[in-house]
C-alpha positions as CSV (number, residue, x, y, z in Angstrom):
1,M,9.4,-10.7,-22.8
2,D,7.4,-8.3,-20.6
3,S,8.9,-4.9,-20.5
4,N,8.5,-4.8,-16.7
5,L,10.8,-7.7,-16.2
6,R,14.6,-7.2,-15.8
7,V,17.4,-9.7,-15.4
8,V,19.9,-8.9,-12.7
9,F,23.0,-10.7,-11.8
10,S,23.4,-9.8,-8.1
11,H,21.3,-8.9,-5.1
12,D,23.1,-5.5,-5.0
13,E,22.0,-4.7,-8.6
14,A,18.4,-5.7,-7.8
15,K,18.4,-3.6,-4.6
16,A,19.7,-0.6,-6.6
17,L,17.0,-1.0,-9.2
18,D,14.3,-1.3,-6.5
19,R,15.5,1.9,-4.9
20,A,15.6,3.7,-8.2
21,E,12.0,2.7,-8.9
22,V,10.8,3.9,-5.5
23,S,12.7,7.2,-5.8
24,R,10.7,7.9,-9.0
25,L,7.4,7.6,-7.2
26,T,5.7,10.6,-5.7
27,R,4.8,10.7,-2.0
28,E,1.2,10.1,-2.9
29,Q,2.0,7.1,-5.0
30,R,4.1,5.6,-2.2
31,L,1.3,6.2,0.3
32,Q,-1.2,4.6,-2.1
33,I,1.0,1.5,-2.5
34,G,1.3,1.3,1.3
35,A,-2.5,1.5,1.7
36,E,-3.0,-1.2,-0.9
37,L,-0.5,-3.5,0.8
38,H,-2.2,-2.9,4.2
39,A,-5.6,-3.8,2.7
40,F,-4.1,-6.9,1.1
41,W,-2.7,-8.1,4.4
42,V,-5.8,-7.4,6.3
43,R,-8.0,-9.3,3.8
44,N,-5.7,-12.3,3.4
45,Y,-3.4,-12.8,6.4
46,Y,-4.0,-10.7,9.4
47,R,-7.7,-10.1,10.2
48,D,-6.9,-8.6,13.6
49,A,-4.8,-5.8,12.1
50,R,-4.6,-3.3,15.0
51,G,-0.8,-2.9,14.5
52,L,-1.2,-2.4,10.8
53,D,-4.1,0.1,11.4
54,R,-1.7,2.2,13.5
55,T,0.5,2.6,10.4
56,V,-2.5,4.0,8.5
57,R,-3.4,6.4,11.3
58,V,0.2,7.7,11.4
59,V,0.1,8.3,7.6
60,Q,-3.3,10.0,7.8
61,R,-2.1,12.2,10.7
62,S,1.0,13.4,8.8
63,E,-1.1,14.4,5.8
64,R,-3.0,17.1,7.8
């Protein structure tokens, strides 16, 4: 079995595991994941991504 897979028995347990995983990430890692998700959505689902682009501008502005 893949070491990245976990069996959970409730939605609350899954949510707690997700939050714990996100809390271990650095700010830069979270921003990188967000940028990758943005690029994925633009490429595959939402070609007119003006609303999504605003999110990237906000992130870029806060890094200054």
